[in-house]
C-alpha positions in Angstrom: -0.9 -7.2 -1.4 -1.5 -10.6 -2.2 -3.7 -12.0 -4.8 -4.6 -15.9 -3.9 -4.8 -18.4 -1.1 -2.3 -18.1 1.7 -0.2 -21.3 2.1 -1.2 -24.6 4.3 0.2 -24.5 7.5 4.2 -25.7 6.9 4.0 -24.8 3.1 4.6 -21.4 3.3 7.1 -20.1 0.2 8.6 -17.2 2.4 12.3 -18.1 2.6 12.7 -18.9 6.3 15.8 -18.3 8.6 17.9 -21.5 8.1 21.3 -22.1 9.2 24.3 -23.3 7.1 25.9 -26.2 7.3 28.7 -24.3 8.6 28.0 -21.5 10.1 30.3 -18.1 10.7 31.2 -16.1 13.8 28.8 -13.4 12.5 26.1 -15.5 12.1 23.4 -17.0 14.8 23.4 -20.7 15.2 19.9 -22.8 15.8 17.6 -20.0 13.7 13.8 -20.7 13.1 11.1 -18.7 12.6 7.7 -18.9 14.0 4.2 -17.1 13.2 3.5 -14.8 16.2 -0.3 -14.6 16.8 -1.4 -15.6 13.6 -4.7 -14.9 12.1 -6.6 -18.1 10.3 -8.8 -18.2 7.6 -10.5 -21.5 6.8 -11.6 -22.2 3.5 -13.4 -25.3 1.5 -15.9 -26.2 -1.3 -19.2 -27.3 -0.5 -19.4 -31.3 -1.2 -22.3 -30.9 -3.4 -22.3 -27.9 -5.6 -26.2 -28.3 -6.5 -26.9 -26.6 -3.2 -25.9 -23.3 -5.0 -28.6 -23.8 -7.6 -31.4 -24.6 -4.8 -30.2 -21.9 -2.6 -30.1 -19.3 -5.8 -34.1 -20.6 -6.6 -34.9 -19.9 -2.9 -33.1 -16.3 -2.6 -34.5 -15.1 -5.8 -38.1 -16.1 -4.7 -37.5 -13.9 -1.7 -36.3 -11.0 -4.0 -39.3 -11.4 -6.2 -41.8 -11.5 -3.2 -40.6 -7.8 -2.3 -38.8 -9.1 1.0 -35.6 -8.0 1.7 -34.0 -4.5 1.3 -32.8 -3.2 -2.5 -29.9 -0.3 -3.1 -31.4 3.0 -3.7 -32.6 4.0 -7.3 -29.8 5.0 -9.5 -27.2 2.9 -7.4 -25.4 0.1 -8.4 -27.6 -2.7 -8.3 -27.9 -4.7 -5.3 -30.4 -6.7 -2.7 -29.8 -8.1 0.9 -32.5 -10.5 1.9 -33.4 -10.9 5.6 -31.0 -12.0 7.9 -33.0 -15.4 9.1 -32.3 -17.5 6.3 -31.2 -20.4 8.6 -34.4 -20.8 9.8 -35.8 -21.8 5.9 -36.3 -25.4 5.2 -34.4 -24.8 2.0 -31.6 -23.6 3.5 -31.2 -26.9 5.7 -28.4 -28.6 3.4 -26.4 -25.4 3.5 -27.2 -24.8 7.3 -25.7 -28.4 7.8 -22.7 -27.7 6.2 -22.2 -24.2 7.6 -22.6 -25.5 11.5 -20.3 -28.7 11.4 -17.6 -26.7 9.6 -17.6 -24.1 12.2 -18.0 -26.4 14.8 -14.5 -28.0 13.4 -12.8 -24.0 13.2 -14.2 -23.6 17.2 -12.2 -26.8 18.1 -9.4 -25.7 16.4 -9.4 -22.6 18.3 -10.3 -24.4 21.4 -13.2 -22.8 22.7 -15.0 -24.2 25.5 -18.9 -24.0 24.9 -21.8 -25.9 25.3 -22.6 -25.1 21.9 -22.9 -22.6 18.7 -25.4 -21.5 16.8 -25.9 -19.1 13.3 -26.8 -15.5 14.6 -27.3 -14.2 10.8 -27.5 -15.6 7.7 -28.4 -13.6 4.5 -28.1 -13.6 0.8 -26.7 -10.7 -1.4 -27.7 -10.3 -5.1 -25.4 -7.8 -6.9 -24.2 -6.6 -10.1 -21.0 -8.3 -10.4 -18.9 -5.5 -10.3 -20.3 -4.0 -7.5 -18.2 -3.1 -4.6 -18.6 -2.7 -1.1 -16.9 -0.9 1.3 -14.2 -2.4 4.3 -15.8 -3.6 7.3 -16.2 -6.2 10.0 -19.5 -7.9 11.8 -19.9 -7.1 15.3 -21.6 -9.2 18.0 -20.2 -12.5 16.8 -17.0 -14.9 17.2 -16.9 -16.0 13.6 -18.1 -14.9 10.2 -18.2 -16.2 6.8 -19.8 -16.7 3.6 -20.5 -19.1 0.7 -20.1 -18.1 -2.8 -23.4 -19.2 -4.3 -23.1 -17.2 -8.1 -19.9 -16.1 -9.3 -19.8 -14.6 -12.9 -16.0 -14.5 -14.4 -14.2 -11.6 -13.4 -16.7 -10.7 -10.6 -15.7 -8.9 -7.5 -13.4 -10.8 -5.1 -13.4 -10.5 -1.4 -10.4 -8.7 0.1 -8.9 -9.1 3.9 -7.3 -6.3 5.4 -4.9 -7.2 8.4 -5.9 -5.1 11.8 -2.3 -4.3 12.1 -2.8 -1.9 9.1 -4.3 0.2 11.2 -2.1 0.8 14.0 1.2 1.5 11.7 3.3 4.4 11.9 5.9 3.2 9.6 6.0 1.6 6.3 8.8 0.4 4.2 8.9 0.2 0.9 9.4 -3.8 -0.3 11.1 -5.5 -2.7 8.4 -8.3 -2.9 5.1 -9.2 -1.0 5.0 -11.8 1.0 2.9 -13.3 3.6 4.8 -11.5 6.5 4.5 -7.8 4.8 1.2 -7.9 3.0 -1.6 -6.1 4.8 -4.1 -7.3 2.2 -4.9 -10.7 0.8 -7.5 -11.1 -2.1 -9.4 -14.1 -2.4 -11.1 -14.7 -5.8 -14.7 -15.6 -6.0 -15.7 -19.1 -6.6 -18.9 -20.9 -6.9 -19.5 -23.2 -3.8 -16.5 -21.8 -2.1 -16.8 -21.5 1.8 -14.8 -19.0 4.0 -14.8 -18.5 7.7 -12.9 -16.1 9.5 -12.7 -14.5 12.9 -15.0 -11.5 12.8 -12.9 -8.8 13.7 -11.2 -9.2 10.2 -12.1 -6.2 8.5 -12.8 -7.3 4.8 -14.6 -5.8 1.6 -16.0 -6.6 -1.7 -13.1 -5.3 -4.8 -14.7 -4.0 -7.7 -15.2 -7.0 -10.0 -14.4 -6.5 -13.9 -17.2 -8.7 -15.6 -18.2 -7.8 -18.5 -21.9 -9.1 -18.1 -24.7 -8.2 -16.1 -25.1 -11.3 -14.6 -25.8 -11.4 -10.7 -23.1 -12.0 -8.0 -24.8 -13.7 -5.2 -23.2 -14.9 -2.0 -24.6 -16.3 1.5 -22.7 -14.4 4.5 -23.3 -15.8 8.0 -22.4 -14.8 11.6 -21.4 -17.5 14.2 -21.5 -17.2 18.2 -21.1 -19.9 21.3 -23.5 -20.6 24.1 -22.6 -21.2 27.5 -20.8 -19.8 31.0 -17.1 -17.8 30.0 -15.8 -18.1 33.5 -13.0 -15.9 34.1 -11.8 -14.4 37.0 -13.4 -10.7 37.1 -14.6 -11.1 33.6 -17.6 -14.1 34.0 -20.0 -13.8 31.2 -23.3 -16.0 30.4 -23.6 -16.9 26.5 -27.2 -18.3 25.8 
């Protein structure tokens, strides 16, 4: 399991296969290594951190008004807002950043489309040590989240490689790196946005915070509009 962030493209610390100046008869020449079907994670910080404070104010108003869903009595404190936050005028600043950045991600994937849109966007207010089981977000192309409030040592987000669930052999490793890890943990930090392909399994790990201050996140899902013209697999997305 890796804790932290994957290295930027071209800056991996994983030892690469290299050809020494004088190759021997038992070693390949012109060696190279490249990533086969990599899964990207896109990450950045909000340009205006005060957006988090305004979002927090609004979602707490929603919570106090009785909207959304709360965890059962006796369970770890958790509340989830309605999933249409993108329609609220108080969320426009955040929505603008989400739409702009997810558009760039779709461009990086070279996705042909007429447009894209937020299918769902909601807030989670939980105890800082609240844990959430591993899951995926269906019926969308991209998923993401923004950390709005992150008490020290609150639960980080864990991402799991889909290959983890297809293994039938797993050796022991002398060290964990980006080539052999099946889990990567991203620490929670106020104002950080993560965007990833929606099929990637993820979870919230158990936090170790020694306080009761809430952990607040705003997850979201993205879909595209347009006609997908594939032989025997055409599809209209509106």
